[in-house]
N, C-alpha and C positions, 0 to 999 in steps of 0.2 A: 503493500499500498505505499509507496514513494510519493503517490501523486497525494494522498492525504497529508504527509509531512509537508509537502510544497506549498500546500493551498493555507495551511496553520501557519507555517511561519509568516506568509501573508496577512495573514490577518491580525492587526492590534488588538492588545488588550485579552491574549491569550496566554497564561499561566502553564510553564513546563509539565506541570502534573494534569492537567489538562490534555496537553495537546500529547502527552503519552497516552491517558486513559480514551482520547476520541480513535487514536490508531488502532487500538487494543479493540476496543468496541466494535466496531465497524467487524474487524474482522473475525472476531466471536460470531456476531451474529451470522454471517455467510458461514461458518463451518458448525455452529451449533446442530444438533440433532434436538426435534422437541419444540417447546415452548420456549418463547423469548421474555422470560424473567427474570429477575434478580438471582435467583437461588439457581437457575439451568445456566445461566451467565458466567457464575463463580464456578460451575463445574468444569466449563472449556479455558478459563484464562486464571492468571493468579492472582486475580483481586478477588475481596471477601462480598459478600454477599452485600453487609452491612457499608462497605466501600462503594458501589454498584451503586445501592439507593443514594447515596449522599451524592455523587456524582450528577445522579438524573437531577436534581434541584438547582446545579448550578446555570447559570444564564449563560447560553450560546447564540451566535448568531448564525441561524440557519438557513438564513434567506441569501446574505453574502456568499457563505461557503458553496451554496448550490449554484449560485450564478459564479463564482471561478471554476467549479467543477465543470459547468456546463460549457467554457469558453476554452479546453481542451478539444473538445471533438465538435463544437459546432463551426461549420464553416461561414465565411462571409455571406457567400452567396447562396445558403441553404434558405430554401422558403419555409418559413417558419411564423404558426400563430401561437396565440395564448389559448388554454381551456382551463373552466374554472368548472368543478361542480364539487358537490356534498358525498360523506358517504358514511353511513349507520356502522357505530360501532357498538355490540352485544359487551353490556356491562353488568352485574350481578352488584348486589349491596343496596346500602340507603344512604352512603356519608361521602361517596365519591363525587368531585369536583363537577358540575356541568349537567349531572343525570337530568333526563327530561325527556318528552316524550318526543322522538322524529318519527321522519318516514323511513321506514325498514323499504329498500323498493325490491329487495329478494323474498320478502314474507308480503309484501303488496299490500303493508297495513301501517300503521302507527304504531313503533311499541317505545316501550320504555329502555332506556340507553345513552349513548352518546353520541354525538355527531361531531365531524371533522368537515374545514370546507379547505380545499387545497387550489393552489393557480399551479398551472405545469405549464412548459413549453413544449413544443410539438413542432418536430422534424417531418415535415410531410415528403420530403421526398424519401426517407426513409422507413416514415409511419411508425416512430419513435418517439414518443413522450418521457420528458423529465420532469421531476417535481420540484418549481420552485420555492413555494413556501406554503406550509400547512398552518392550523391556527384551530382551534378548538371553539363550535359553538357556544356561547352561552345561554342556559337555563334561565328562565325567567325568576327561578327561586333566588341564584344566584348573582343576577344584575342590580346594579346598583337604582336608585330611583328613574337617574338621567338614564340609562341605558334600558330601563323596561319600556320606556316612549318610543324607542327603536324597534323595528321587527329584523327579521333575519336577512330580507335583503338588504338593510343598512348594514349588519353584520361582513354581509359577504364584499358589499362594494367597498368597506373599509376596508378589507383586505386586499383589495384590488388597487386601490389609490395608493396606500404606502408602498406596495410592491412594484406599481408602473415604474420606478424610477432602472429597477433592476431588469427589467425588459430588455432585449436589445431595439435598437430604432429601428429594424427593419420590418418589427411585428406591426401592422396595421389591425389585426382581425383578434378576436375574443370570440370562439366557439362557445356555447354551451345550450344544454339541454331546452326543453319545452318550458319547465320548471321555471327560466328564469326570462320567458318573456313577457315580463312586465314592466309598464311603462318607468316606473322608478329606477328599476333594473338599465333596462335600455338608456337612458336618461344619463343614468352615472357614467356608463361604460364609455357611450360618448364625449362626456366631460374629460373623463380620460385620454381624449384622444383615439380612441379605439373604434372602429366598427364593428358591430356586434352579427353574431351569425347565429341565431337559434333555429327551434321547429316550431311550427306553429299550432293551435286547436284547428281540426277537421273541418269546424265551424267557426271559424276565425271571420269576424265582421269587418270583411273588405269592400273597397268601392273601385270601380275603375274610375280613371282619369279622362276627362272631357277633354278628345283632341278636335272635335271639330271648328267647323266656322264660328268666331265669337260674334255675337251681336252686339249690336250698336243701340245706344240711349239710354237709359237709365237701369240702375237697379245695377245689383252684384252679377257679375259676369258667373257663366255655368263654370262650376270646377270639377264635379265628378260625373258620373254616366252611368251609374247602376250597381247594386249590389252583386257581387260576385258569387256563381254559384258553380261550386266545382265539381257539379253534375254535369254540366255543359262548358266547356272549354274551349270553344270554337275562336273566343277571341281572344285565346292567347298564342304564344309565339313557340310554336313545335322546336322542340333541338333535337328528335330522332330519340333513338335508342340509347341506351350506355350499353359502351363496349364489352362484350362477353356476358351481359345480362340481356338478351333480347323481348325479353316480357317485362323490361322497364321502359319506359318513356319517360321524357322531361317535358314542359309545357314551362314556359314563363314568361312573365310582365311586370310591369311596375307597376305598381298598386298603392291605395292609403291606407291605414290601418286605422280604424277609430277608435279604439281602446288607447291604441298607443302613440294615436296622435302625430302619425309621419310618414312619410313616403317608404317604399320598402321596395327590394328586389325581391319578387313572390319565385320559389320555383315549384310546381305539383309534379312528383314523382308517382306515375302512375303504374301499377301491377297490373298485369292483364295475363297472370300468370293461368287464370282461372277466368276466360272471357266470360262467363255467365256475371261473375260476381267482380268485379276490377275493385281494386284496392287503392288507397292516394295518400300520401303524406306531403307535408305542406312546410316547406323550408322556406326562411327568408333573411335576409341582410339588410342593417341600414345605409349599405352604399350600393345605391341604384347602379352604378358603373359597373360592378360588379359582373361576369359573364355566369349565366349560370349552368354551365357545367362546372364550373371554377367553385362556383357554391357549392354544388353537391360534393366536390372531391374534399372542400377545407372541412366543410361538416363531417363528412366521414371520417376524417381524420381526428374529429373530437373524441371518436369512441377510445383513443389510445390511452386517454385519461383512465378508462373504467379497467385497463389493463394493470395498471399502476395500482389500482385498489386491489385486485384480484391476487395479483402477483405478491404482494406487501402483505395481506391478511394469510396467504398459503405458505408463506417461505420467511418473510423476514420479519414475523408477530405481530404486525399490526393491531391486533385484538388482543394480545397476551399481557398486555399493563395490567400487573398485580398492584400498581400503587393508588391514592385517590387523590392525590396533593395535586394542585392546578401547574406547577410547575413542574413537576415529574412523568405527568401525563403530556404536557406539551412536548417534554425534550423525547418521552418515549413516542410518539408519531413520528416527529421529525425523523429521529435516527431508525427510523424502521425505512420512511421513504427513502431517506439519505443514501442507506445501502443498499437499498435497489437501486437507484441514480449510479450508483459507483460499478454495482455489476454492470448494468446497461452499457457504461461509457466504456469500462474494459472490452465488452463485447464488442462496441462499435469500434474502436482503436482496432483491435485485432481480426477485422473484419477486412478480405479479400474486396478492393474496389470494384471489381468486376461481378464481384457475385451480390447479388441481393442479401439484406439484413433479416440474418434470423436470427432470432433469441431465444433460449431457453433455460428459465430461472431454475429449474429443478436441477439442468445440467450443471451451473454454475456452485450450487451447493451441493452439490456432487465432489464438485474437481474441488472444492476449496475445503471439503472434510477430508478427500483424500491428501492434499496436501500438507493440510493440518496432522494427521495420522501418521504420514508418513515425515515429518520433523520429530514428532514424539518419540517415534521408534530410535530415529538416528540419536535426538538427545539422550533417551535412557540408557541406549546401550554402546554411548560413547562412538558413534560410528562418523565418519565427515559426510556432513550432508551434501556436499560439493562432488565428492567421489558418488553417491546417490544419483546427483539431477544428470551428471555424465553419464549415467549406464542407459543403454540401450532400453531398457524398459522401465524407465522412469516414466516416460509420458505414458504407456500401456495403464500404468499402477495409478496415475492420477487422473485419467479420464476413467478407470475401472468404475463401471455402473451409470455414467453420463449416458442421456440419451436424446437423441435427435429433438429437435424444436417443430 
């Protein structure tokens, strides 16, 4: 983890004990088997359970660390978008900070637990997302009197505005799912100098823009030309089929959204796999100059943030925190997703330029465990690790049990 040491040396205000702990923490999370909690971490490193718990309450600038980390692989010409989404975290007990009722998309209902909001950066060229900032959504019971007047949309926008300077200058779009298609959020994203790409309701209240002859005389000129009916797309511009998906047809137009009170570039994706029952989804962007096909591609890249949540919960212990304190919870959530960043960045740097990017977190975990195990064997048996690494069988032992992505 030389990349971690280099970045920590460039970050001010970090003492050497914390630098040493952070380096050990990332390698340990990758190598351990089982839950990522204080006790299990202590089994795979030389820190005690108590020391790890104490370190988890220390302050650390995670967004800056992630920004410096992403600079190692992001190219100036890489097409980048930002993405924001929230994820439900199961948590038992009654005294954990932030416990409240949040929507759990896996169960399809509201449940008691925790929620984290994540701002990520997506490299559209290779379809790979990296976490920039993670923050725990506050509950109504733990909020101050001023914070209680704020909604969760206000919290998501606050996270975006704080970390907006850390996003590369080339980022023009922020992609978010249909939950964020609200006027307050749309206005907040535009206030940060970004265009929003999102999904609209299938019954969204949209109006055609009037483009006919303007009448003369008194009175307000005609602006709109009827309500949009998604069952009749004859007034939309057809973009044809999506390559490789002949049953998906694209239709686009610039429309006025009554609730959001603004003009949007709207793309309707019609699924005619069952000709008797065609289905459709409605995508939109505040950038009316954005091409319809590009809008669909960028919104599709948004789904990479879901893979961050999946891999973090399965492999880096996003849901395993045994702490209840606010600082320890925040440290744990950030450590889990930043460890995933490290694994992805190492995979990108090792990828051949001509080959498409393929990533398997399961293989990364297996290789990290094998490397740690070989180091332990050489240390306990007083063997020379450099000799082992130069042996022709080392690579086979290092990748033992890894799978294809």
